[in-house]
PDB file of N, H, CA, C and O in Angstrom:
ATOM      1  N   MET A   1      23.994  23.718  46.925  1.00  0.00           N
ATOM      2  CA  MET A   1      23.711  22.638  47.069  1.00  0.00           C
ATOM      3  C   MET A   1      22.621  22.418  48.560  1.00  0.00           C
ATOM      4  O   MET A   1      22.367  21.267  48.916  1.00  0.00           O
ATOM      5  N   SER A   2      22.221  23.251  49.100  1.00  0.00           N
ATOM      6  H   SER A   2      22.428  24.186  48.811  1.00  0.00           H
ATOM      7  CA  SER A   2      21.113  23.151  49.672  1.00  0.00           C
ATOM      8  C   SER A   2      19.615  23.338  49.453  1.00  0.00           C
ATOM      9  O   SER A   2      18.580  22.960  50.002  1.00  0.00           O
ATOM     10  N   GLU A   3      19.963  24.094  48.400  1.00  0.00           N
ATOM     11  H   GLU A   3      20.804  24.401  47.954  1.00  0.00           H
ATOM     12  CA  GLU A   3      18.691  24.296  47.142  1.00  0.00           C
ATOM     13  C   GLU A   3      18.076  22.971  46.943  1.00  0.00           C
ATOM     14  O   GLU A   3      16.995  22.521  47.322  1.00  0.00           O
ATOM     15  N   GLU A   4      19.153  22.399  46.173  1.00  0.00           N
ATOM     16  H   GLU A   4      20.031  22.765  45.866  1.00  0.00           H
ATOM     17  CA  GLU A   4      19.427  21.409  45.647  1.00  0.00           C
ATOM     18  C   GLU A   4      18.953  20.104  45.912  1.00  0.00           C
ATOM     19  O   GLU A   4      18.411  19.331  45.122  1.00  0.00           O
ATOM     20  N   PHE A   5      19.316  19.876  47.572  1.00  0.00           N
ATOM     21  H   PHE A   5      19.756  20.503  48.214  1.00  0.00           H
ATOM     22  CA  PHE A   5      18.497  18.848  48.452  1.00  0.00           C
ATOM     23  C   PHE A   5      17.346  18.869  48.624  1.00  0.00           C
ATOM     24  O   PHE A   5      16.611  17.882  48.676  1.00  0.00           O
ATOM     25  N   ASN A   6      16.913  20.453  48.780  1.00  0.00           N
ATOM     26  H   ASN A   6      17.510  21.254  48.738  1.00  0.00           H
ATOM     27  CA  ASN A   6      15.600  20.606  49.505  1.00  0.00           C
ATOM     28  C   ASN A   6      14.612  20.275  48.204  1.00  0.00           C
ATOM     29  O   ASN A   6      13.511  19.802  48.484  1.00  0.00           O
ATOM     30  N   TRP A   7      14.882  20.458  47.019  1.00  0.00           N
ATOM     31  H   TRP A   7      15.776  20.842  46.791  1.00  0.00           H
ATOM     32  CA  TRP A   7      14.187  20.246  45.831  1.00  0.00           C
ATOM     33  C   TRP A   7      14.067  18.218  45.833  1.00  0.00           C
ATOM     34  O   TRP A   7      13.024  17.569  45.752  1.00  0.00           O
ATOM     35  N   VAL A   8      15.043  17.842  45.914  1.00  0.00           N
ATOM     36  H   VAL A   8      15.890  18.370  45.980  1.00  0.00           H
ATOM     37  CA  VAL A   8      15.250  16.358  46.092  1.00  0.00           C
ATOM     38  C   VAL A   8      13.950  16.271  46.907  1.00  0.00           C
ATOM     39  O   VAL A   8      13.000  15.616  46.479  1.00  0.00           O
ATOM     40  N   LYS A   9      13.911  16.800  47.852  1.00  0.00           N
ATOM     41  H   LYS A   9      14.683  17.332  48.200  1.00  0.00           H
ATOM     42  CA  LYS A   9      13.080  16.231  49.513  1.00  0.00           C
ATOM     43  C   LYS A   9      11.694  16.469  48.855  1.00  0.00           C
ATOM     44  O   LYS A   9      10.718  15.732  48.999  1.00  0.00           O
ATOM     45  N   LYS A  10      11.755  17.711  48.042  1.00  0.00           N
ATOM     46  H   LYS A  10      12.548  18.309  47.926  1.00  0.00           H
ATOM     47  CA  LYS A  10      10.012  17.870  47.302  1.00  0.00           C
ATOM     48  C   LYS A  10       9.422  16.796  46.471  1.00  0.00           C
ATOM     49  O   LYS A  10       8.370  16.159  46.523  1.00  0.00           O
ATOM     50  N   VAL A  11      10.513  16.810  45.640  1.00  0.00           N
ATOM     51  H   VAL A  11      11.368  17.327  45.598  1.00  0.00           H
ATOM     52  CA  VAL A  11      10.154  15.498  45.034  1.00  0.00           C
ATOM     53  C   VAL A  11       9.816  14.217  45.682  1.00  0.00           C
ATOM     54  O   VAL A  11       8.976  13.452  45.209  1.00  0.00           O
ATOM     55  N   LEU A  12      10.368  14.022  46.592  1.00  0.00           N
ATOM     56  H   LEU A  12      11.051  14.644  46.976  1.00  0.00           H
ATOM     57  CA  LEU A  12      10.627  12.920  47.335  1.00  0.00           C
ATOM     58  C   LEU A  12       9.007  12.816  47.906  1.00  0.00           C
ATOM     59  O   LEU A  12       8.292  11.855  47.618  1.00  0.00           O
ATOM     60  N   PHE A  13       8.585  13.866  48.689  1.00  0.00           N
ATOM     61  H   PHE A  13       9.165  14.646  48.923  1.00  0.00           H
ATOM     62  CA  PHE A  13       7.324  14.502  49.490  1.00  0.00           C
ATOM     63  C   PHE A  13       5.894  14.397  48.601  1.00  0.00           C
ATOM     64  O   PHE A  13       4.739  14.118  48.920  1.00  0.00           O
ATOM     65  N   SER A  14       6.493  14.732  47.427  1.00  0.00           N
ATOM     66  H   SER A  14       7.432  14.959  47.168  1.00  0.00           H
ATOM     67  CA  SER A  14       5.173  14.601  46.057  1.00  0.00           C
ATOM     68  C   SER A  14       5.062  13.257  45.886  1.00  0.00           C
ATOM     69  O   SER A  14       3.927  12.856  45.628  1.00  0.00           O
ATOM     70  N   SER A  15       6.108  12.292  45.974  1.00  0.00           N
ATOM     71  H   SER A  15       7.030  12.617  46.184  1.00  0.00           H
ATOM     72  CA  SER A  15       5.801  10.890  45.376  1.00  0.00           C
ATOM     73  C   SER A  15       4.407   9.958  46.171  1.00  0.00           C
ATOM     74  O   SER A  15       4.095   9.925  47.361  1.00  0.00           O
ATOM     75  N   GLN A  16       3.817   9.313  45.056  1.00  0.00           N
ATOM     76  H   GLN A  16       4.071   9.340  44.089  1.00  0.00           H
ATOM     77  CA  GLN A  16       2.473   8.946  45.383  1.00  0.00           C
ATOM     78  C   GLN A  16       2.421   7.587  45.026  1.00  0.00           C
ATOM     79  O   GLN A  16       1.336   7.033  45.203  1.00  0.00           O
ATOM     80  N   THR A  17       3.307   6.953  44.582  1.00  0.00           N
ATOM     81  H   THR A  17       4.188   7.403  44.438  1.00  0.00           H
ATOM     82  CA  THR A  17       3.900   5.354  44.129  1.00  0.00           C
ATOM     83  C   THR A  17       4.795   4.884  44.406  1.00  0.00           C
ATOM     84  O   THR A  17       5.859   5.502  44.453  1.00  0.00           O
ATOM     85  N   THR A  18       4.719   4.045  44.593  1.00  0.00           N
ATOM     86  H   THR A  18       3.854   3.544  44.554  1.00  0.00           H
ATOM     87  CA  THR A  18       6.174   3.300  44.908  1.00  0.00           C
ATOM     88  C   THR A  18       7.395   3.078  43.776  1.00  0.00           C
ATOM     89  O   THR A  18       8.611   3.043  43.964  1.00  0.00           O
ATOM     90  N   LYS A  19       6.686   2.950  42.625  1.00  0.00           N
ATOM     91  H   LYS A  19       5.699   2.979  42.472  1.00  0.00           H
ATOM     92  CA  LYS A  19       7.725   4.022  41.797  1.00  0.00           C
ATOM     93  C   LYS A  19       8.209   5.394  42.038  1.00  0.00           C
ATOM     94  O   LYS A  19       9.430   5.553  42.066  1.00  0.00           O
ATOM     95  N   HIS A  20       7.615   6.174  42.174  1.00  0.00           N
ATOM     96  H   HIS A  20       6.624   6.045  42.151  1.00  0.00           H
ATOM     97  CA  HIS A  20       7.768   7.336  42.405  1.00  0.00           C
ATOM     98  C   HIS A  20       8.653   7.396  43.308  1.00  0.00           C
ATOM     99  O   HIS A  20       9.755   7.878  43.050  1.00  0.00           O
ATOM    100  N   ILE A  21       8.339   6.911  44.558  1.00  0.00           N
ATOM    101  H   ILE A  21       7.443   6.519  44.768  1.00  0.00           H
ATOM    102  CA  ILE A  21       9.281   6.651  45.807  1.00  0.00           C
ATOM    103  C   ILE A  21      10.942   6.410  45.272  1.00  0.00           C
ATOM    104  O   ILE A  21      11.935   7.056  45.607  1.00  0.00           O
ATOM    105  N   GLN A  22      10.843   5.245  44.327  1.00  0.00           N
ATOM    106  H   GLN A  22      10.036   4.720  44.055  1.00  0.00           H
ATOM    107  CA  GLN A  22      12.076   4.605  43.919  1.00  0.00           C
ATOM    108  C   GLN A  22      12.837   6.012  43.027  1.00  0.00           C
ATOM    109  O   GLN A  22      13.932   6.493  43.320  1.00  0.00           O
ATOM    110  N   CYS A  23      12.315   6.284  42.375  1.00  0.00           N
ATOM    111  H   CYS A  23      11.426   5.893  42.137  1.00  0.00           H
ATOM    112  CA  CYS A  23      13.072   7.474  41.857  1.00  0.00           C
ATOM    113  C   CYS A  23      13.378   8.494  42.358  1.00  0.00           C
ATOM    114  O   CYS A  23      14.402   9.039  41.947  1.00  0.00           O
ATOM    115  N   SER A  24      12.707   9.029  43.275  1.00  0.00           N
ATOM    116  H   SER A  24      11.875   8.586  43.608  1.00  0.00           H
ATOM    117  CA  SER A  24      13.389  10.162  44.594  1.00  0.00           C
ATOM    118  C   SER A  24      14.575   9.143  45.020  1.00  0.00           C
ATOM    119  O   SER A  24      15.633   9.770  45.070  1.00  0.00           O
ATOM    120  N   ASP A  25      14.750   7.700  45.361  1.00  0.00           N
ATOM    121  H   ASP A  25      13.890   7.190  45.321  1.00  0.00           H
ATOM    122  CA  ASP A  25      15.775   7.468  46.029  1.00  0.00           C
ATOM    123  C   ASP A  25      16.984   7.455  44.999  1.00  0.00           C
ATOM    124  O   ASP A  25      18.181   7.271  45.219  1.00  0.00           O
ATOM    125  N   ASN A  26      16.430   7.664  44.013  1.00  0.00           N
ATOM    126  H   ASN A  26      15.458   7.814  43.835  1.00  0.00           H
ATOM    127  CA  ASN A  26      17.856   7.392  42.896  1.00  0.00           C
ATOM    128  C   ASN A  26      18.281   8.925  42.331  1.00  0.00           C
ATOM    129  O   ASN A  26      19.340   9.187  41.760  1.00  0.00           O
ATOM    130  N   LEU A  27      17.187   9.877  42.633  1.00  0.00           N
ATOM    131  H   LEU A  27      16.327   9.664  43.097  1.00  0.00           H
ATOM    132  CA  LEU A  27      17.675  11.413  42.369  1.00  0.00           C
ATOM    133  C   LEU A  27      18.530  11.767  43.313  1.00  0.00           C
ATOM    134  O   LEU A  27      19.313  12.681  43.053  1.00  0.00           O
ATOM    135  N   PHE A  28      18.566  11.203  44.460  1.00  0.00           N
ATOM    136  H   PHE A  28      17.930  10.461  44.671  1.00  0.00           H
ATOM    137  CA  PHE A  28      18.952  11.853  45.882  1.00  0.00           C
ATOM    138  C   PHE A  28      20.660  11.050  45.894  1.00  0.00           C
ATOM    139  O   PHE A  28      21.675  11.536  46.394  1.00  0.00           O
ATOM    140  N   ASN A  29      20.555   9.978  45.320  1.00  0.00           N
ATOM    141  H   ASN A  29      19.730   9.584  44.915  1.00  0.00           H
ATOM    142  CA  ASN A  29      22.007   9.369  44.814  1.00  0.00           C
ATOM    143  C   ASN A  29      22.335  10.337  43.998  1.00  0.00           C
ATOM    144  O   ASN A  29      22.896  11.233  44.629  1.00  0.00           O
ATOM    145  N   ASN A  30      22.227  10.597  42.725  1.00  0.00           N
ATOM    146  H   ASN A  30      21.772   9.870  42.212  1.00  0.00           H
ATOM    147  CA  ASN A  30      22.649  11.222  41.995  1.00  0.00           C
ATOM    148  C   ASN A  30      23.112  12.392  42.424  1.00  0.00           C
ATOM    149  O   ASN A  30      24.174  12.904  42.071  1.00  0.00           O
ATOM    150  N   PHE A  31      21.992  13.028  43.520  1.00  0.00           N
ATOM    151  H   PHE A  31      21.129  12.612  43.807  1.00  0.00           H
ATOM    152  CA  PHE A  31      22.564  14.380  44.071  1.00  0.00           C
ATOM    153  C   PHE A  31      24.313  13.880  44.535  1.00  0.00           C
ATOM    154  O   PHE A  31      25.340  14.124  43.902  1.00  0.00           O
ATOM    155  N   LEU A  32      24.152  13.062  45.950  1.00  0.00           N
ATOM    156  H   LEU A  32      23.317  12.864  46.464  1.00  0.00           H
ATOM    157  CA  LEU A  32      24.939  12.527  46.295  1.00  0.00           C
ATOM    158  C   LEU A  32      26.238  12.436  45.718  1.00  0.00           C
ATOM    159  O   LEU A  32      27.229  12.993  46.191  1.00  0.00           O
ATOM    160  N   ASN A  33      26.225  11.494  44.352  1.00  0.00           N
ATOM    161  H   ASN A  33      25.420  11.041  43.967  1.00  0.00           H
ATOM    162  CA  ASN A  33      27.330  11.381  43.624  1.00  0.00           C
ATOM    163  C   ASN A  33      27.510  12.726  43.046  1.00  0.00           C
ATOM    164  O   ASN A  33      28.700  13.040  43.082  1.00  0.00           O
ATOM    165  N   LYS A  34      26.803  13.573  42.560  1.00  0.00           N
ATOM    166  H   LYS A  34      25.837  13.318  42.531  1.00  0.00           H
ATOM    167  CA  LYS A  34      27.374  15.302  42.042  1.00  0.00           C
ATOM    168  C   LYS A  34      28.152  15.744  42.836  1.00  0.00           C
ATOM    169  O   LYS A  34      29.277  16.091  42.476  1.00  0.00           O
ATOM    170  N   TRP A  35      27.781  15.828  43.970  1.00  0.00           N
ATOM    171  H   TRP A  35      26.867  15.546  44.263  1.00  0.00           H
ATOM    172  CA  TRP A  35      28.587  16.903  45.748  1.00  0.00           C
ATOM    173  C   TRP A  35      29.456  16.457  45.945  1.00  0.00           C
ATOM    174  O   TRP A  35      30.408  17.211  46.141  1.00  0.00           O
ATOM    175  N   ARG A  36      29.712  14.830  46.026  1.00  0.00           N
ATOM    176  H   ARG A  36      28.938  14.217  45.866  1.00  0.00           H
ATOM    177  CA  ARG A  36      30.848  13.945  46.690  1.00  0.00           C
ATOM    178  C   ARG A  36      31.925  14.555  47.095  1.00  0.00           C
ATOM    179  O   ARG A  36      32.303  14.360  48.251  1.00  0.00           O
ATOM    180  N   PHE A  37      32.562  15.318  46.336  1.00  0.00           N
ATOM    181  H   PHE A  37      32.256  15.476  45.397  1.00  0.00           H
ATOM    182  CA  PHE A  37      33.990  16.131  46.682  1.00  0.00           C
ATOM    183  C   PHE A  37      33.639  17.430  47.087  1.00  0.00           C
ATOM    184  O   PHE A  37      34.537  18.272  47.052  1.00  0.00           O
ATOM    185  N   ASP A  38      32.486  17.780  47.475  1.00  0.00           N
ATOM    186  H   ASP A  38      31.757  17.096  47.503  1.00  0.00           H
ATOM    187  CA  ASP A  38      32.354  19.315  47.698  1.00  0.00           C
ATOM    188  C   ASP A  38      31.775  19.175  49.252  1.00  0.00           C
ATOM    189  O   ASP A  38      31.374  20.139  49.904  1.00  0.00           O
ATOM    190  N   MET A  39      31.806  17.757  49.743  1.00  0.00           N
ATOM    191  H   MET A  39      32.132  16.974  49.214  1.00  0.00           H
ATOM    192  CA  MET A  39      30.996  17.471  51.205  1.00  0.00           C
ATOM    193  C   MET A  39      31.669  16.719  52.194  1.00  0.00           C
ATOM    194  O   MET A  39      32.204  15.621  52.046  1.00  0.00           O
ATOM    195  N   THR A  40      31.582  17.518  53.380  1.00  0.00           N
ATOM    196  H   THR A  40      31.147  18.410  53.500  1.00  0.00           H
ATOM    197  CA  THR A  40      32.077  16.340  53.900  1.00  0.00           C
ATOM    198  C   THR A  40      31.682  14.923  54.042  1.00  0.00           C
ATOM    199  O   THR A  40      30.852  14.423  53.282  1.00  0.00           O
ATOM    200  N   GLU A  41      32.297  14.209  55.070  1.00  0.00           N
ATOM    201  H   GLU A  41      32.971  14.615  55.687  1.00  0.00           H
ATOM    202  CA  GLU A  41      31.493  12.549  55.639  1.00  0.00           C
ATOM    203  C   GLU A  41      30.721  13.072  56.450  1.00  0.00           C
ATOM    204  O   GLU A  41      29.749  12.324  56.337  1.00  0.00           O
ATOM    205  N   ASP A  42      30.373  14.018  57.388  1.00  0.00           N
ATOM    206  H   ASP A  42      31.162  14.625  57.481  1.00  0.00           H
ATOM    207  CA  ASP A  42      29.470  14.150  57.908  1.00  0.00           C
ATOM    208  C   ASP A  42      28.633  15.166  57.417  1.00  0.00           C
ATOM    209  O   ASP A  42      27.602  15.343  58.065  1.00  0.00           O
ATOM    210  N   LEU A  43      28.782  15.729  56.638  1.00  0.00           N
ATOM    211  H   LEU A  43      29.620  15.584  56.112  1.00  0.00           H
ATOM    212  CA  LEU A  43      27.477  16.026  56.141  1.00  0.00           C
ATOM    213  C   LEU A  43      27.047  15.215  55.023  1.00  0.00           C
ATOM    214  O   LEU A  43      25.872  15.410  54.713  1.00  0.00           O
ATOM    215  N   LYS A  44      27.681  14.344  54.320  1.00  0.00           N
ATOM    216  H   LYS A  44      28.636  14.185  54.572  1.00  0.00           H
ATOM    217  CA  LYS A  44      27.028  13.054  53.896  1.00  0.00           C
ATOM    218  C   LYS A  44      26.168  11.892  54.686  1.00  0.00           C
ATOM    219  O   LYS A  44      25.405  11.122  54.104  1.00  0.00           O
ATOM    220  N   ILE A  45      26.423  11.889  56.172  1.00  0.00           N
ATOM    221  H   ILE A  45      27.044  12.515  56.645  1.00  0.00           H
ATOM    222  CA  ILE A  45      25.752  10.855  56.796  1.00  0.00           C
ATOM    223  C   ILE A  45      24.664  11.925  57.099  1.00  0.00           C
ATOM    224  O   ILE A  45      23.540  11.705  56.648  1.00  0.00           O
ATOM    225  N   THR A  46      24.861  12.963  57.755  1.00  0.00           N
ATOM    226  H   THR A  46      25.774  13.142  58.121  1.00  0.00           H
ATOM    227  CA  THR A  46      24.070  13.878  58.100  1.00  0.00           C
ATOM    228  C   THR A  46      22.825  13.943  56.969  1.00  0.00           C
ATOM    229  O   THR A  46      21.776  14.083  57.598  1.00  0.00           O
ATOM    230  N   LEU A  47      22.592  13.895  55.627  1.00  0.00           N
ATOM    231  H   LEU A  47      23.445  13.782  55.117  1.00  0.00           H
ATOM    232  CA  LEU A  47      21.726  14.528  54.721  1.00  0.00           C
ATOM    233  C   LEU A  47      21.281  13.021  53.833  1.00  0.00           C
ATOM    234  O   LEU A  47      20.392  13.026  52.982  1.00  0.00           O
ATOM    235  N   SER A  48      21.944  11.973  54.151  1.00  0.00           N
ATOM    236  H   SER A  48      22.666  11.969  54.843  1.00  0.00           H
ATOM    237  CA  SER A  48      21.660  10.637  54.081  1.00  0.00           C
ATOM    238  C   SER A  48      20.476  10.196  55.222  1.00  0.00           C
ATOM    239  O   SER A  48      19.368   9.807  54.852  1.00  0.00           O
ATOM    240  N   ASN A  49      20.801  10.290  56.461  1.00  0.00           N
ATOM    241  H   ASN A  49      21.701  10.606  56.762  1.00  0.00           H
ATOM    242  CA  ASN A  49      19.985  10.287  57.446  1.00  0.00           C
ATOM    243  C   ASN A  49      18.818  10.825  57.468  1.00  0.00           C
ATOM    244  O   ASN A  49      17.799  10.273  57.883  1.00  0.00           O
ATOM    245  N   ASP A  50      18.905  11.985  57.002  1.00  0.00           N
ATOM    246  H   ASP A  50      19.732  12.433  56.665  1.00  0.00           H
ATOM    247  CA  ASP A  50      17.714  13.028  57.068  1.00  0.00           C
ATOM    248  C   ASP A  50      16.650  12.439  55.792  1.00  0.00           C
ATOM    249  O   ASP A  50      15.469  12.122  55.931  1.00  0.00           O
ATOM    250  N   PHE A  51      17.408  12.409  54.622  1.00  0.00           N
ATOM    251  H   PHE A  51      18.368  12.667  54.509  1.00  0.00           H
ATOM    252  CA  PHE A  51      16.456  11.377  53.262  1.00  0.00           C
ATOM    253  C   PHE A  51      15.889  10.178  53.811  1.00  0.00           C
ATOM    254  O   PHE A  51      14.813   9.714  53.431  1.00  0.00           O
ATOM    255  N   ARG A  52      16.756   9.577  54.882  1.00  0.00           N
ATOM    256  H   ARG A  52      17.630   9.954  55.190  1.00  0.00           H
ATOM    257  CA  ARG A  52      16.207   8.082  54.418  1.00  0.00           C
ATOM    258  C   ARG A  52      14.821   8.125  56.082  1.00  0.00           C
ATOM    259  O   ARG A  52      13.815   7.417  56.031  1.00  0.00           O
ATOM    260  N   VAL A  53      15.002   8.712  56.872  1.00  0.00           N
ATOM    261  H   VAL A  53      15.819   9.288  56.914  1.00  0.00           H
ATOM    262  CA  VAL A  53      13.976   9.535  57.595  1.00  0.00           C
ATOM    263  C   VAL A  53      12.601   9.411  56.893  1.00  0.00           C
ATOM    264  O   VAL A  53      11.663   8.613  56.873  1.00  0.00           O
ATOM    265  N   ASN A  54      13.007  10.814  56.221  1.00  0.00           N
ATOM    266  H   ASN A  54      13.769  11.461  56.237  1.00  0.00           H
ATOM    267  CA  ASN A  54      11.637  11.185  55.309  1.00  0.00           C
ATOM    268  C   ASN A  54      11.231   9.891  54.151  1.00  0.00           C
ATOM    269  O   ASN A  54      10.099   9.963  53.671  1.00  0.00           O
ATOM    270  N   TYR A  55      11.940   8.968  53.795  1.00  0.00           N
ATOM    271  H   TYR A  55      12.860   8.910  54.185  1.00  0.00           H
ATOM    272  CA  TYR A  55      11.885   8.434  52.605  1.00  0.00           C
ATOM    273  C   TYR A  55      10.817   6.964  53.655  1.00  0.00           C
ATOM    274  O   TYR A  55       9.937   6.143  53.397  1.00  0.00           O
ATOM    275  N   GLU A  56      11.400   7.271  54.510  1.00  0.00           N
ATOM    276  H   GLU A  56      12.116   7.938  54.719  1.00  0.00           H
ATOM    277  CA  GLU A  56      10.687   5.774  55.323  1.00  0.00           C
ATOM    278  C   GLU A  56       9.622   6.545  55.883  1.00  0.00           C
ATOM    279  O   GLU A  56       8.951   5.635  56.371  1.00  0.00           O
ATOM    280  N   GLU A  57       8.953   7.695  56.171  1.00  0.00           N
ATOM    281  H   GLU A  57       9.498   8.434  55.775  1.00  0.00           H
ATOM    282  CA  GLU A  57       7.887   8.072  56.199  1.00  0.00           C
ATOM    283  C   GLU A  57       6.965   8.466  54.999  1.00  0.00           C
ATOM    284  O   GLU A  57       5.761   8.309  55.197  1.00  0.00           O
ATOM    285  N   GLN A  58       7.237   8.806  54.151  1.00  0.00           N
ATOM    286  H   GLN A  58       8.216   8.933  53.990  1.00  0.00           H
ATOM    287  CA  GLN A  58       6.913   8.515  52.664  1.00  0.00           C
ATOM    288  C   GLN A  58       5.991   7.499  52.440  1.00  0.00           C
ATOM    289  O   GLN A  58       4.788   7.389  52.206  1.00  0.00           O
ATOM    290  N   SER A  59       7.236   6.604  52.633  1.00  0.00           N
ATOM    291  H   SER A  59       8.214   6.694  52.823  1.00  0.00           H
ATOM    292  CA  SER A  59       7.009   4.852  52.121  1.00  0.00           C
ATOM    293  C   SER A  59       5.644   4.256  52.503  1.00  0.00           C
ATOM    294  O   SER A  59       4.816   3.701  51.780  1.00  0.00           O
ATOM    295  N   GLU A  60       5.615   4.557  54.068  1.00  0.00           N
ATOM    296  H   GLU A  60       6.288   5.007  54.655  1.00  0.00           H
ATOM    297  CA  GLU A  60       4.597   4.428  55.193  1.00  0.00           C
ATOM    298  C   GLU A  60       3.405   5.145  54.385  1.00  0.00           C
ATOM    299  O   GLU A  60       2.652   4.359  53.811  1.00  0.00           O
ATOM    300  N   LYS A  61       3.153   6.330  54.268  1.00  0.00           N
ATOM    301  H   LYS A  61       3.765   6.969  54.735  1.00  0.00           H
ATOM    302  CA  LYS A  61       1.771   6.988  53.580  1.00  0.00           C
ATOM    303  C   LYS A  61       1.365   6.071  52.375  1.00  0.00           C
ATOM    304  O   LYS A  61       0.324   5.429  52.235  1.00  0.00           O
ATOM    305  N   ILE A  62       2.571   6.181  51.442  1.00  0.00           N
ATOM    306  H   ILE A  62       3.416   6.703  51.555  1.00  0.00           H
ATOM    307  CA  ILE A  62       2.503   5.413  50.189  1.00  0.00           C
ATOM    308  C   ILE A  62       1.350   4.081  50.663  1.00  0.00           C
ATOM    309  O   ILE A  62       0.148   4.054  50.400  1.00  0.00           O
ATOM    310  N   GLU A  63       2.065   3.148  51.348  1.00  0.00           N
ATOM    311  H   GLU A  63       3.041   3.170  51.562  1.00  0.00           H
ATOM    312  CA  GLU A  63       1.855   1.856  51.640  1.00  0.00           C
ATOM    313  C   GLU A  63       0.368   1.998  52.439  1.00  0.00           C
ATOM    314  O   GLU A  63      -0.447   1.080  52.342  1.00  0.00           O
ATOM    315  N   LYS A  64       0.076   3.189  53.221  1.00  0.00           N
ATOM    316  H   LYS A  64       0.739   3.934  53.299  1.00  0.00           H
ATOM    317  CA  LYS A  64      -1.043   2.987  53.903  1.00  0.00           C
ATOM    318  C   LYS A  64      -2.669   3.416  52.927  1.00  0.00           C
ATOM    319  O   LYS A  64      -3.836   3.122  53.186  1.00  0.00           O
ATOM    320  N   ASN A  65      -2.133   4.124  51.895  1.00  0.00           N
ATOM    321  H   ASN A  65      -1.185   4.363  51.684  1.00  0.00           H
ATOM    322  CA  ASN A  65      -2.985   4.640  51.009  1.00  0.00           C
ATOM    323  C   ASN A  65      -3.279   3.998  49.503  1.00  0.00           C
ATOM    324  O   ASN A  65      -4.091   4.474  48.710  1.00  0.00           O
ATOM    325  N   THR A  66      -2.496   2.882  49.280  1.00  0.00           N
ATOM    326  H   THR A  66      -1.836   2.496  49.924  1.00  0.00           H
ATOM    327  CA  THR A  66      -2.591   1.878  48.274  1.00  0.00           C
ATOM    328  C   THR A  66      -3.350   0.725  48.426  1.00  0.00           C
ATOM    329  O   THR A  66      -2.986  -0.210  49.140  1.00  0.00           O
ATOM    330  N   PRO A  67      -4.598   0.744  47.666  1.00  0.00           N
ATOM    331  CA  PRO A  67      -5.224  -0.024  48.120  1.00  0.00           C
ATOM    332  C   PRO A  67      -5.101  -1.802  47.784  1.00  0.00           C
ATOM    333  O   PRO A  67      -4.274  -2.154  46.943  1.00  0.00           O
ATOM    334  N   ILE A  68      -5.766  -2.616  48.326  1.00  0.00           N
ATOM    335  H   ILE A  68      -6.437  -2.330  49.010  1.00  0.00           H
ATOM    336  CA  ILE A  68      -4.942  -3.936  48.236  1.00  0.00           C
ATOM    337  C   ILE A  68      -5.622  -4.907  47.399  1.00  0.00           C
ATOM    338  O   ILE A  68      -6.812  -5.182  47.550  1.00  0.00           O
ATOM    339  N   MET A  69      -4.684  -5.559  46.292  1.00  0.00           N
ATOM    340  H   MET A  69      -3.717  -5.335  46.169  1.00  0.00           H
ATOM    341  CA  MET A  69      -6.093  -5.849  45.119  1.00  0.00           C
ATOM    342  C   MET A  69      -5.938  -7.489  45.692  1.00  0.00           C
ATOM    343  O   MET A  69      -6.687  -8.367  45.261  1.00  0.00           O
TER     344      MET A  69
END
């Protein structure tokens, strides 16, 4: 499970557009659904918080690097 979560984060960090970010969010939700019966509620919260913090950071990077049209 840990390796899979790290892979989800790699996908997130490799995102270069807002569409990529949205896909990584979907991927994370699929990850949670897949492992939902094997995770404690605390672990779900911890992983969700970790992903959200990284999601926000990556979103900000993408917004800064996106030219204004």
